[in-house]
N, C-alpha and C positions, 0 to 999 in steps of 0.2 A: 794190219787192222784189225782182220776180223778179231783176231786173238785176245785184243785189250777192248775190244765190245765185251766177248764173254765173261773177258772178265771182269769186267767193272757190273757186268748187270750179276754177276750168283755172288760178289762183294753187298752190292749196291740190295740185293735178293734176303742174304745172309744177317746183315745189318737194318734192317729194315722190316722186312717181311714181307715186301712187293718188287711187284715181277715189274720190269720196267720192257718195251719197247721200242726197236730202231723207230726214228722219224724221220723223212728226206723231205719233208714238206717244209719248205721256208715257211710258209703262213699257217703251218700248225706251231710250228717249232715257237716261232713268235707269239701262238695264243698264249703258249707255255707260259712266260714274264709276265709279271717278273715272279722272280723264283730262284730254283738253284738247278737248274737245269745240266748235267753230263751230254757235255760234246766233244765226242771222241773226234779226232782226225790226225790228219798227215799231216804234220806240222813240217812246214817248208823249212830243210837244213838241220832238221834234228829227227823226225819219228813219229810213229803214232802217239800222242798225246792225249789227254784229257784236262778240259778245261771244263768250270764247271761257272753259266753265263750268270749272271743274277737279274739284269735286265741290260733293256734298249734306253740309253739315252744320250738323246742328239745327231742320231743317225750313228752310233758306234755302240758296240758291243762291248760290255763291261763284266769281267768274269775274276776269278781267281785262277791262279797261272802258279801248279805245287813246285815247277821250276823257275818261278818269277824269280829278283834277282834285285827287287825293288830299289828303289830311287824316289827321289824327291819328285812332290804332286806335281804334276804335268810333266816331268821330263819324258822326252824321245828315248825307251826303249829299244838300242839297236843290236842287243848281243840276243842269240840264241834263239832263232826267227824273228818272220817277220815284225816288222818295226810296227809298237805300239808305243799306246803311253801312261803313264804312270796314272791309275786315277787316289783315288786315296788309298792311303793305307792296307796292302796289299790286295791291291787290286789294280785289273791293269784295262784297257776297251783298245779294239780296233772297227778300223771301219765297216761298219753292219755289208756294207754291199762284198770286200771281198771273203766274208764269211758265207753272205750268199752264194757268191759266186763258186766257193768253198764245196760247198752242198750240193751243189747243181752239177760238179764234174764229179760226184759222189765221193771224197776225199775230207767230207764232213758227214757226221750222224747224230741225231741229240738221240738222249734216252731218255721218255719219256714215261712218268708213273701214272 
């Protein structure tokens, strides 16, 4: 996961000339929303992965998943990691409490500018 964090930080810096800092605090992470916040995590069943979190909506984190397969809006997505819900086109969601637990366990790190 550390290699993916470093790679994401370098890519962001080269594209946007902005340094990202690791954030392991749930409260600081939530303060950065809404926005486009990279979240590097150890995706269960897949391995290290980057999601781009957009917002908190009704106790769910809505995010872009580059490996997402898509589906009908409202559909449960069960392949390739934890069960998610398909939100509007291109976006998925997970329960916020699940992501908070991953952060507390050290399995998820937000990257803030």
